[in-house]
C-alpha distance (Angstrom), angle and dihedral (degrees) to the residues before:
residue distance angle dihedral
M1 . . .
K2 3.80 . .
Q3 3.79 114.6 .
Q4 3.80 113.1 -113.4
W5 3.78 118.4 -127.8
Y6 3.81 92.6 -113.3
E7 3.82 90.1 55.5
R8 3.82 93.3 60.9
S9 3.77 98.0 79.4
L10 3.79 147.4 -31.9
R11 3.84 93.4 -113.6
R12 3.79 119.1 100.4
N13 3.80 141.1 154.2
L14 3.79 137.2 -149.3
L15 3.81 122.7 -165.5
D16 3.82 110.5 -150.8
F17 3.78 108.3 -140.8
H18 3.80 108.5 175.3
I19 3.81 97.6 141.4
D20 3.81 123.3 147.4
D21 3.81 122.6 -138.9
W22 3.82 104.9 -134.8
H23 3.84 92.5 106.3
P24 3.82 119.5 63.7
L25 3.84 92.2 -137.0
F26 3.82 94.5 56.3
L27 3.85 109.2 117.0
S28 3.81 89.7 -9.8
K29 3.82 93.1 124.1
L30 3.80 97.0 46.1
D31 3.80 111.1 141.9
P32 3.83 113.0 -174.4
A33 3.82 92.5 -172.5
H34 3.80 91.6 55.0
F35 3.79 90.7 47.9
A36 3.82 91.0 50.7
D37 3.81 89.8 51.2
C38 3.79 88.6 52.1
V39 3.79 91.0 53.1
V40 3.80 88.8 53.4
S41 3.82 90.6 51.1
L42 3.82 88.2 50.5
K43 3.82 88.2 58.2
S44 3.78 89.2 -129.6
T45 3.80 117.3 150.1
A46 3.82 96.1 -159.3
A47 3.80 135.6 37.0
T48 3.78 131.7 -166.3
V49 3.81 113.8 -140.5
F50 3.77 127.7 -172.7
A51 3.80 126.0 -108.6
N52 3.81 88.7 177.2
T53 3.79 136.0 -6.2
H54 3.80 141.3 -148.0
T55 3.79 86.5 -78.4
G56 3.79 85.5 68.4
L57 3.81 89.1 -127.7
S58 3.80 121.0 129.5
N59 3.80 127.5 -124.7
Y60 3.79 92.7 -149.2
P61 3.85 134.9 53.2
T62 3.79 98.2 -77.8
K63 3.79 125.7 -169.0
T64 3.80 93.3 -168.9
G65 3.81 104.6 47.1
E66 3.77 137.9 10.7
M67 3.80 128.5 -69.8
H68 3.81 124.1 -132.6
A69 3.82 105.8 -93.1
G70 3.80 93.3 -143.3
L71 3.80 91.2 65.1
N72 3.81 91.2 63.7
G73 3.76 91.5 -146.2
R74 3.82 96.4 -47.3
D75 3.77 114.7 148.0
V76 3.80 93.9 -131.1
L77 3.79 93.1 166.7
G78 3.80 90.4 55.9
E79 3.80 92.5 45.3
M80 3.79 92.4 50.8
I81 3.79 93.2 48.4
S82 3.81 90.5 48.8
E83 3.81 95.1 47.9
L84 3.79 93.4 46.6
H85 3.80 93.6 47.1
R86 3.79 90.0 48.6
R87 3.80 87.7 60.4
G88 3.78 95.5 45.6
I89 3.81 95.2 -103.3
D90 3.79 118.4 143.0
V91 3.81 115.2 -129.2
V92 3.78 130.2 -137.6
V93 3.80 115.8 -171.8
Y94 3.80 117.8 -138.0
Y95 3.80 119.4 -143.9
V96 3.81 120.6 175.9
M97 3.81 123.1 -150.8
I98 3.80 135.1 -173.7
F99 3.85 93.8 8.1
A100 3.83 99.7 68.9
D101 3.82 127.4 121.4
W102 3.81 104.1 -153.2
Y103 3.80 97.3 60.5
W104 3.83 91.0 41.9
D105 3.80 90.8 51.6
N106 3.79 93.7 49.2
H107 3.79 100.7 36.9
P108 3.82 110.4 43.0
E109 3.82 90.4 168.4
A110 3.83 88.6 67.8
R111 3.79 97.4 54.0
V112 3.79 122.7 121.1
V113 3.82 109.3 -109.3
D114 3.81 117.7 -153.2
A115 3.80 128.2 -142.5
S116 3.79 91.3 -89.1
G117 3.79 90.8 57.7
K118 3.81 94.8 -106.8
A119 3.79 126.0 136.1
I120 3.78 99.4 -167.0
K121 3.78 136.7 133.9
V122 3.80 121.1 -79.7
L123 3.79 124.2 -104.2
I124 3.79 108.4 -119.4
G125 3.78 130.5 -155.9
S126 3.80 101.1 -109.1
K127 3.80 118.6 117.4
G128 3.79 99.6 -87.6
R129 3.82 93.1 42.0
P130 3.81 92.0 -132.6
R131 3.78 126.7 179.8
R132 3.79 103.4 -110.5
F133 3.79 110.8 136.3
S134 3.80 117.6 85.7
T135 3.80 114.6 -161.0
T136 3.80 128.2 -154.1
C137 3.79 122.7 -165.7
P138 3.81 116.2 -111.2
N139 3.81 88.5 -148.7
N140 3.80 91.2 66.2
V141 3.81 104.6 106.4
E142 3.80 96.2 -150.3
Y143 3.78 91.6 49.5
R144 3.79 89.7 53.0
R145 3.79 89.7 52.7
F146 3.77 89.9 49.8
V147 3.83 92.1 52.4
V148 3.81 91.7 48.7
A149 3.81 91.5 48.9
Q150 3.80 92.4 50.7
I151 3.81 94.2 47.5
E152 3.81 90.4 48.1
E153 3.80 89.8 49.9
I154 3.81 91.9 52.1
C155 3.80 93.8 45.7
D156 3.79 91.9 48.8
G157 3.78 94.1 48.0
Y158 3.81 104.8 46.1
E159 3.80 145.6 35.3
F160 3.78 116.9 -132.1
E161 3.79 141.3 137.4
G162 3.80 107.7 -113.7
V163 3.79 148.3 -3.4
W164 3.79 127.8 -126.6
P165 3.83 108.5 -162.2
D166 3.80 106.8 -161.7
M167 3.83 129.8 -145.7
T168 3.79 101.0 18.1
F169 3.80 92.8 168.7
W170 3.78 142.3 81.0
P171 3.84 114.2 -88.1
T172 3.81 90.7 -154.0
V173 3.81 139.7 -30.0
C174 3.80 103.1 -57.0
Y175 3.80 125.0 -143.8
C176 3.81 98.1 173.7
A177 3.80 121.8 140.4
S178 3.82 92.0 -99.9
C179 3.81 92.5 54.6
R180 3.79 94.2 43.3
D181 3.81 92.6 48.8
R182 3.76 92.6 47.3
Y183 3.80 92.3 48.1
R184 3.82 91.4 51.3
K185 3.82 91.3 51.2
E186 3.79 97.1 45.1
V187 3.80 101.8 33.5
G188 3.78 109.4 8.3
G189 3.79 130.8 -122.0
E190 3.79 128.6 33.8
I191 3.79 128.2 -37.4
P192 3.84 110.4 -93.9
R193 3.80 117.1 -107.8
V194 3.80 101.0 -166.9
I195 3.81 120.7 78.6
N196 3.79 111.4 -131.0
W197 3.77 121.1 150.7
E198 3.80 89.1 -167.1
D199 3.80 92.1 58.5
P200 3.83 114.4 88.0
A201 3.79 90.5 -152.4
W202 3.81 93.4 57.8
V203 3.81 92.9 40.8
G204 3.80 89.3 48.0
F205 3.80 89.6 54.7
Q206 3.80 90.6 51.7
R207 3.81 89.7 51.0
K208 3.80 87.8 52.5
R209 3.80 91.0 51.4
Q210 3.81 89.1 51.5
E211 3.80 91.3 46.3
W212 3.81 93.1 49.0
M213 3.80 92.2 51.1
V214 3.81 90.9 50.1
E215 3.78 89.1 51.3
F216 3.82 92.0 50.5
G217 3.80 93.3 46.3
Q218 3.80 91.2 47.7
L219 3.81 89.8 51.2
V220 3.80 89.7 56.5
T221 3.80 93.7 46.0
D222 3.79 93.4 45.9
T223 3.82 91.1 50.2
V224 3.81 91.3 54.4
K225 3.81 94.5 43.6
R226 3.80 92.3 46.8
K227 3.78 90.3 55.8
K228 3.82 98.2 36.2
P229 3.81 112.5 11.3
H230 3.80 92.7 -176.3
L231 3.81 95.2 61.2
S232 3.78 122.7 103.9
V233 3.80 116.3 -127.4
A234 3.81 116.1 -158.5
H235 3.79 113.3 172.8
Q236 3.79 124.3 -151.0
S237 3.80 99.6 -92.2
L238 3.79 103.0 -157.1
A239 3.81 88.9 123.4
F240 3.81 89.2 69.5
H241 3.80 95.7 59.5
A242 3.82 99.9 31.3
D243 3.79 131.0 86.2
W244 3.82 123.0 -83.4
S245 3.80 94.7 -83.9
A246 3.83 92.0 73.1
G247 3.81 89.9 65.0
G248 3.80 100.0 -125.7
S249 3.79 117.8 171.1
L250 3.76 140.7 162.9
E251 3.80 88.4 -108.8
L252 3.82 91.1 56.6
A253 3.81 88.3 62.1
G254 3.80 86.5 64.3
V255 3.82 92.7 68.2
T256 3.81 94.7 58.6
D257 3.79 128.5 64.6
W258 3.80 90.1 -139.2
L259 3.78 137.4 -9.4
S260 3.77 115.9 -93.4
A261 3.79 127.1 173.5
D262 3.78 148.6 146.2
L263 3.78 103.8 -96.7
Y264 3.79 120.7 -172.3
G265 3.80 136.0 160.0
E266 3.79 134.2 67.4
R267 3.76 122.4 -16.6
Y268 3.80 96.1 -105.8
G269 3.79 94.9 62.5
L270 3.80 90.2 43.2
S271 3.80 90.1 52.6
F272 3.81 93.3 49.7
F273 3.80 95.1 48.1
A274 3.80 90.8 44.3
K275 3.80 87.7 59.9
L276 3.79 92.2 44.0
F277 3.81 91.3 49.6
Y278 3.81 89.8 47.8
S279 3.78 90.7 51.7
M280 3.80 95.1 47.8
S281 3.82 99.2 41.8
R282 3.78 115.2 101.8
I283 3.81 90.3 -160.2
K284 3.78 123.3 39.6
P285 2.95 136.9 -104.5
F286 3.80 105.4 49.6
E287 3.79 115.8 -154.3
H288 3.78 128.2 -112.4
I289 3.79 107.9 -164.4
N290 3.78 118.0 -162.5
T291 3.77 133.7 163.8
W292 3.78 117.3 -122.8
C293 3.79 88.3 -137.9
W294 3.79 118.1 92.1
P295 2.99 132.2 -88.6
D296 3.79 97.0 -2.2
I297 3.76 148.3 -44.3
H298 3.82 93.1 -55.8
E299 3.83 93.0 69.7
H300 3.82 117.6 83.9
V301 3.82 106.0 -177.2
I302 3.83 115.3 20.9
T303 3.78 109.1 84.2
R304 3.78 129.4 -159.4
T305 3.76 117.7 -103.3
E306 3.78 118.1 -97.1
D307 3.83 88.5 -110.3
H308 3.80 91.5 54.5
L309 3.81 93.2 47.3
R310 3.80 90.7 48.0
L311 3.79 94.3 52.3
T312 3.81 91.4 45.5
A313 3.80 90.9 53.4
L314 3.80 96.4 42.2
S315 3.82 91.5 47.6
A316 3.80 89.8 58.9
M317 3.81 91.3 46.3
A318 3.83 91.6 49.0
N319 3.81 87.7 62.4
H320 3.83 93.4 43.8
G321 3.77 93.2 -99.8
A322 3.79 132.7 136.9
I323 3.79 120.6 -126.5
V324 3.80 121.8 -132.5
F325 3.79 114.3 -167.9
I326 3.80 115.9 -155.6
D327 3.79 123.2 -143.8
A328 3.80 118.9 -173.4
I329 3.80 114.4 -139.0
D330 3.81 116.5 -128.6
P331 3.81 114.1 -107.8
I332 3.81 90.6 -109.1
G333 3.82 90.2 53.3
T334 3.79 103.3 -102.1
V335 3.79 128.3 132.0
H336 3.79 127.2 -161.0
A337 3.78 116.5 -116.5
Q338 3.80 93.3 -160.8
T339 3.80 93.7 64.2
F340 3.79 91.5 50.8
S341 3.80 93.1 49.2
A342 3.83 91.5 45.7
A343 3.79 91.5 52.6
G344 3.80 87.3 45.0
K345 3.81 87.9 72.4
V346 3.79 88.5 60.7
Y347 3.80 93.0 47.1
A348 3.82 88.8 50.4
D349 3.80 87.1 60.3
V350 3.80 92.1 48.9
Q351 3.80 90.5 48.0
K352 3.81 91.5 59.2
Y353 3.80 91.6 63.2
E354 3.82 103.6 35.1
K355 3.79 97.8 96.5
E356 3.81 89.6 55.2
V357 3.83 96.6 53.5
G358 3.80 125.6 105.0
G359 3.78 142.2 48.5
R360 3.78 133.4 113.4
F361 3.79 114.1 -30.3
C362 3.83 107.1 -123.7
Q363 3.80 109.4 -142.2
D364 3.78 129.7 164.7
V365 3.80 99.6 -175.6
G366 3.79 124.5 45.4
I367 3.81 122.4 -158.6
Y368 3.77 106.4 -149.4
Y369 3.78 110.6 -138.1
S370 3.78 118.4 -164.4
Y371 3.79 124.7 -168.2
E372 3.80 87.7 -164.4
S373 3.83 89.4 56.7
N374 3.81 94.4 40.2
V375 3.79 88.3 111.7
D376 3.79 138.7 104.3
L377 3.79 110.3 -120.5
K378 3.80 89.3 -163.9
E379 3.81 87.3 73.6
N380 3.82 91.4 63.4
G381 3.78 110.3 127.8
K382 3.79 95.4 17.6
G383 3.76 120.5 119.6
V384 3.78 115.9 -117.0
E385 3.79 89.2 -115.2
E386 3.82 93.1 45.5
A387 3.81 89.9 51.5
A388 3.82 88.0 56.0
Y389 3.77 98.6 -114.2
T390 3.79 89.6 143.9
F391 3.79 139.5 95.0
E392 3.81 89.3 -96.0
E393 3.79 87.0 78.3
T394 3.78 134.4 44.1
W395 3.78 112.4 -80.4
R396 3.81 95.2 -118.3
H397 3.79 122.9 74.9
N398 3.78 132.7 -163.7
P399 3.80 111.6 -139.7
S400 3.81 119.3 -140.1
P401 3.84 117.2 -85.0
T402 3.80 92.8 -101.1
A403 3.81 96.1 49.0
H404 3.81 113.9 112.8
R405 3.82 95.4 -106.3
S406 3.79 94.4 47.6
A407 3.78 92.6 45.3
A408 3.80 92.6 50.9
I409 3.81 92.5 52.0
N410 3.78 93.8 46.4
L411 3.79 91.1 47.3
A412 3.80 88.0 54.8
K413 3.80 88.4 54.4
T414 3.81 90.9 54.2
L415 3.79 92.4 48.2
I416 3.82 92.5 48.2
Q417 3.78 93.2 49.2
H418 3.80 90.4 49.5
H419 3.83 93.8 44.5
I420 3.78 95.5 -120.2
P421 3.85 110.2 154.5
F422 3.78 109.2 -123.7
G423 3.77 144.9 164.4
A424 3.77 139.7 -177.8
L425 3.79 128.3 -104.3
T426 3.79 137.3 -178.4
R427 3.77 135.5 -165.7
K428 3.81 89.5 -78.0
D429 3.82 84.6 72.5
L430 3.80 96.6 55.4
G431 3.80 90.1 110.3
R432 3.81 93.5 59.1
L433 3.80 105.0 39.5
S434 3.79 90.0 130.9
D435 3.83 88.5 72.7
W436 3.81 86.4 81.8
Q437 3.80 127.3 60.4
V438 3.80 91.9 -152.2
I439 3.79 129.8 22.9
C440 3.80 118.6 -161.0
L441 3.79 121.0 -151.0
P442 3.84 105.7 -164.9
N443 3.82 104.2 -163.9
V444 3.80 92.4 -43.3
A445 3.77 90.5 175.5
L446 3.81 101.2 166.0
M447 3.78 110.2 58.5
S448 3.80 134.3 163.7
A449 3.79 124.4 -132.4
A450 3.82 89.1 -114.0
E451 3.80 91.2 55.6
A452 3.78 91.7 47.9
E453 3.78 93.0 49.9
A454 3.83 93.3 47.6
L455 3.81 90.8 51.0
R456 3.80 90.5 46.8
A457 3.81 91.3 52.5
Y458 3.81 90.2 47.2
V459 3.80 92.9 56.1
R460 3.78 93.0 40.8
E461 3.81 88.3 59.5
G462 3.80 94.6 48.7
G463 3.78 107.4 -77.1
S464 3.80 125.1 135.9
I465 3.81 129.4 -135.0
L466 3.79 134.9 -165.6
A467 3.80 108.7 -162.0
T468 3.78 129.3 177.4
G469 3.79 143.2 -172.2
K470 3.78 117.9 -15.4
T471 3.78 96.0 -9.3
S472 3.84 109.5 160.1
L473 3.84 93.8 -2.6
I474 3.81 92.6 117.5
T475 3.81 127.5 46.7
A476 3.79 119.0 -121.8
D477 3.81 89.8 -102.8
G478 3.80 93.4 54.2
R479 3.81 106.2 -95.1
R480 3.79 115.5 142.9
Q481 3.80 111.6 -136.6
A482 3.81 128.9 -144.4
T483 3.80 88.6 -117.7
F484 3.79 138.5 -4.1
Q485 3.78 117.1 -59.3
L486 3.81 84.2 -135.0
A487 3.80 96.0 45.0
D488 3.82 90.9 123.8
L489 3.81 88.7 57.8
F490 3.80 95.3 42.8
G491 3.80 93.7 49.0
C492 3.80 90.5 -134.9
D493 3.80 142.9 76.8
Y494 3.76 133.0 -131.9
A495 3.82 114.5 -102.9
G496 3.81 105.2 164.4
E497 3.81 141.4 -68.3
T498 3.77 135.0 -85.9
R499 3.75 119.6 -106.5
E500 3.80 89.6 -146.5
V501 3.83 115.7 94.2
V502 3.81 91.8 -158.5
T503 3.79 113.7 59.9
Y504 3.80 138.7 158.4
F505 3.80 141.5 -135.4
A506 3.82 110.2 -138.9
P507 3.83 117.9 -164.6
S508 3.80 109.3 -118.6
G509 3.82 96.1 -146.9
K510 3.78 95.4 -108.2
R511 3.83 100.6 94.8
D512 3.73 104.3 9.8
E513 3.82 91.7 155.5
L514 3.78 86.4 76.7
F515 3.80 90.3 63.4
P516 3.83 107.4 49.5
G517 3.80 111.3 -172.2
F518 3.81 94.2 12.9
S519 3.79 132.1 96.5
P520 3.81 140.2 168.8
T521 3.80 89.6 -82.4
F522 3.80 93.6 39.4
P523 3.82 102.6 42.3
V524 3.83 130.6 173.8
T525 3.80 114.8 -88.8
L526 3.80 123.5 -128.2
Y527 3.80 118.6 -172.6
D528 3.75 93.7 -146.2
T529 3.78 143.0 56.9
Q530 3.80 122.0 -78.0
L531 3.75 129.3 -143.2
K532 3.77 118.1 -114.2
V533 3.78 110.1 -127.0
T534 3.78 138.4 175.7
A535 3.78 119.2 -137.7
R536 3.78 121.3 -124.1
K537 3.78 123.5 -133.0
G538 3.79 111.8 -75.8
A539 3.78 96.0 20.4
E540 3.81 117.3 125.9
V541 3.81 115.8 -132.7
V542 3.82 108.8 -151.8
A543 3.81 97.8 169.1
T544 3.79 135.9 23.2
L545 3.78 134.8 -156.0
T546 3.78 118.9 -92.4
L547 3.81 121.0 -173.3
P548 3.80 131.5 -158.5
Y549 3.80 118.3 -103.7
T550 3.79 91.3 -104.2
D551 3.77 137.0 20.1
P552 3.84 105.4 -86.4
T553 3.82 90.2 -132.6
E554 3.83 95.4 59.5
A555 3.79 128.1 84.9
R556 3.83 93.9 -128.0
Y557 3.80 110.5 91.1
A558 3.76 146.3 174.2
S559 3.80 94.8 -151.8
I560 3.80 115.1 20.6
L561 3.83 94.9 -143.4
T562 3.78 102.7 37.6
D563 3.78 143.2 32.6
A564 3.76 96.1 -125.2
P565 3.81 120.5 -165.5
G566 3.78 112.0 -99.4
I567 3.80 114.4 141.5
S568 3.78 116.3 69.6
T569 3.80 118.0 -160.5
D570 3.78 135.5 -175.2
S571 3.81 90.8 -130.3
P572 3.81 107.7 125.4
S573 3.81 114.8 -118.0
I574 3.82 101.7 172.1
V575 3.80 118.7 29.7
I576 3.79 129.3 -177.6
N577 3.78 114.7 -156.9
R578 3.80 134.0 -179.8
F579 3.79 115.4 -140.5
G580 3.78 120.8 177.3
K581 3.80 107.7 -45.8
G582 3.81 93.5 -25.1
Q583 3.76 140.4 63.3
V584 3.78 139.3 -134.8
V585 3.78 135.0 -153.3
Y586 3.79 114.3 -155.4
A587 3.84 123.0 -169.8
S588 3.79 119.2 -166.2
G589 3.80 91.9 -144.9
V590 3.79 131.1 47.7
I591 3.79 96.8 -96.3
E592 3.81 91.4 172.8
S593 3.82 84.7 79.9
W594 3.81 90.8 67.8
E595 3.81 111.0 122.8
H596 3.80 109.1 -179.9
D597 3.80 122.8 87.8
T598 3.81 92.6 -118.8
Q599 3.80 91.2 51.8
R600 3.80 92.7 45.8
Q601 3.80 88.4 52.5
V602 3.80 90.6 59.4
L603 3.80 90.9 49.7
A604 3.80 92.0 48.5
N605 3.83 89.8 48.6
L606 3.79 90.5 55.3
V607 3.81 91.4 50.6
R608 3.81 91.6 48.6
L609 3.80 90.5 48.2
L610 3.80 89.3 59.0
A611 3.82 96.5 50.9
P612 3.83 110.5 94.6
R613 3.81 93.2 -167.0
P614 3.83 136.4 39.0
F615 3.79 113.5 -85.4
F616 3.81 121.8 -99.4
V617 3.81 89.3 -111.2
E618 3.78 131.3 21.6
C619 3.80 127.7 173.6
D620 3.79 145.5 168.5
A621 3.80 94.8 -128.3
P622 3.82 129.7 134.9
K623 3.82 118.8 -102.6
S624 3.80 92.9 -93.0
V625 3.82 91.5 69.3
E626 3.81 122.3 86.6
I627 3.80 124.6 -179.7
T628 3.79 126.0 -160.5
L629 3.80 118.9 -170.6
F630 3.80 128.7 -154.0
L631 3.80 127.4 -171.3
Q632 3.83 115.3 -143.0
E633 3.82 105.2 -170.7
K634 3.81 97.0 -179.6
R635 3.80 92.3 52.1
K636 3.82 91.3 41.0
R637 3.75 96.0 -129.0
Y638 3.77 148.1 102.2
I639 3.80 119.7 -127.9
A640 3.80 116.1 -152.4
N641 3.81 115.2 -166.2
V642 3.80 107.5 -156.4
I643 3.79 115.7 -168.2
N644 3.79 127.4 -177.3
Y645 3.82 107.9 -157.6
Q646 3.79 110.4 172.5
Q647 3.77 125.1 -176.1
E648 3.80 92.9 -122.1
L649 3.81 116.6 48.3
P650 2.97 143.3 -113.2
N651 3.78 92.4 52.6
I652 3.79 123.6 -115.7
P653 3.82 104.0 -128.2
V654 3.80 120.1 -111.3
H655 3.80 113.4 -135.3
G656 3.78 130.5 -154.5
L657 3.81 95.7 9.9
K658 3.81 111.8 -175.7
I659 3.80 119.0 -155.4
R660 3.78 124.5 -171.6
I661 3.84 116.8 -158.7
R662 3.79 123.0 -167.8
L663 3.83 110.4 -129.5
D664 3.81 102.4 -163.6
G665 3.80 92.9 -142.3
K666 3.81 97.1 -40.8
R667 3.83 121.6 128.6
A668 3.80 113.0 -126.7
T669 3.82 114.2 -134.7
G670 3.77 101.3 177.4
A671 3.80 149.7 -14.2
C672 3.78 129.1 -146.1
L673 3.78 145.6 157.4
L674 3.79 115.7 -103.9
P675 2.94 143.1 -104.2
E676 3.83 93.4 17.6
R677 3.82 91.8 41.3
T678 3.81 91.9 -130.6
P679 3.83 107.2 179.7
L680 3.81 116.1 -114.8
R681 3.78 128.8 -153.9
H682 3.77 109.3 -106.9
S683 3.77 141.5 162.5
V684 3.78 131.6 -158.4
S685 3.80 122.2 -140.1
A686 3.79 128.8 168.6
D687 3.82 106.1 -43.0
A688 3.78 99.0 -18.2
V689 3.78 144.2 67.9
E690 3.78 123.4 -141.3
V691 3.80 116.1 -150.0
E692 3.79 127.4 -170.5
V693 3.82 120.4 -146.5
P694 3.82 105.7 -160.3
E695 3.82 95.1 -153.6
L696 3.78 134.0 4.6
K697 3.78 116.8 -168.9
D698 3.80 105.8 159.3
F699 3.80 109.6 -28.3
A700 3.77 142.1 -2.3
M701 3.79 129.8 -175.5
V702 3.80 111.1 -152.6
E703 3.78 123.2 -164.3
V704 3.80 121.0 -158.4
S705 3.79 110.8 -173.2
W706 3.75 128.5 -165.4
G707 3.79 135.9 -161.6
């Protein structure tokens, strides 16, 4: 069977090309042959080139839109494809939708209209916070026809290997005429303007927004596949790691061959979303796109250090992802060979390991991620405009620390720091929940009956769950229940919520080893409310709710600077409950939001308590080390990717790192470092092998073979 282009390597490039044409020099010095040579020096096997850009202008002789004036009629898209193919580089064509100036300028009736009634450009994150993004509504019928016509034109005119449709997400909550008309026809009445995740009307509107984006994305994919069935189509996947307003959904993942997105920020969030992208991608590898400028895509000159680039690339590879480095073209059309060759050193490192990558991702703990629960319940009752989902604010929002998305990311940080192997799962995985020893439900408030029943069956057959906050209290269509849908699993029932926004978890004396350093008089702080619950018969209460002396919002105080614990209650705050063959830990507050080491230790203890078997991987490494493990049955081996990602670079090497790998009945026959196959000291005991890595600077790939 012929190898697909995306199977060749994990090394890819994207040339950002968003240059306007008001100055005669813009793009005048563009040299496609020089760019193609640079891609070769990068050691990339694929490059993404732009058919159009955020300007809305085309880089080819278009009959449907307008061409960039600075190109003077040159078919730059065709030249780039030709030069890249001549050098054996696969080509992905970029086409941007929704965020494009030219159509917005010429078709005001198609503009996205925010909750304040404004159809203006979006504030972006560059230093001056200018308004530069124009946004067109995907519900506008004529705009859809325009997109289809342009994609057909590109597919008819050129030969290439894939398409990368950019910006397949909502820029804000749209109230344009097209959206309002469609809502009236499909639902009836006017679009709601007050956020309330316990109101079926509001939740129904959000489901429509998700549905409409799936429909638009599918239209784009179908257009490409109809013209060129062999092409890959990987949509920009920002919607899958953004807040609810972007319109991400499990169904949207069905329109893209794999998930592919710009991912920035600290390593913990990158690690979590890498695992989520891996889980949701139909074809592997997923793509982690990252600019080689620092700190993000808004910088044009300052590049990341070689160490930083290397760790970014190897982190993607460690989760079976491809890395796509972005270079931004200069306004006059030049690119800088030295940055390509410098990054080529990093890609040379990735290349050494590529043939070893793949297999079944071994994960003990699964973080359940729900696009129905990807909301912030603290926004309930706020108007869309009041909550700043308008063009007066930037188009990305950061949910509160106890929102589902935030809690999932911070839980990942705790698991990484405590070397607990984890992955991400969604409701598409309900049929294979037994793949994980422990499933975590971080404030998964909105839950369907099918999800609840699948989780119930999982625990009944021996699975373990850690659930927090309002998990399962609201149905997927926004109906608040009298108690949790999973109350029988939790061993407790909902009875209200504290008014206090600072609360405490006080050990009850039954399992105090779970709470090292804490006691009934020195309880664990939570900067949030807790639910009030009543325990069911047979449930074990291991912590109770303690409140501060006064409401933290009032002027009266016990201690002027703090909200010290002072009022003990018998209200359960952490409950352990047996159900069938399994067990569940329920916490009445979103403890995944805990930040301090001592708090994270309690959370890790609860996860470890729930695991009936040793983890796939255990180690004695510092927090900076993360290990991912893959099982390769055909090659009779495990591959452990060991990455050392310290906050300050270059890394300080870790010496004498010991890694224990569970064998599940297999007999280990050897251990070595790849790709050189350098033998490693190892010992076998019971159902595990312990391997020692003498020195870990940035990355090590460990093979454990069996016979």
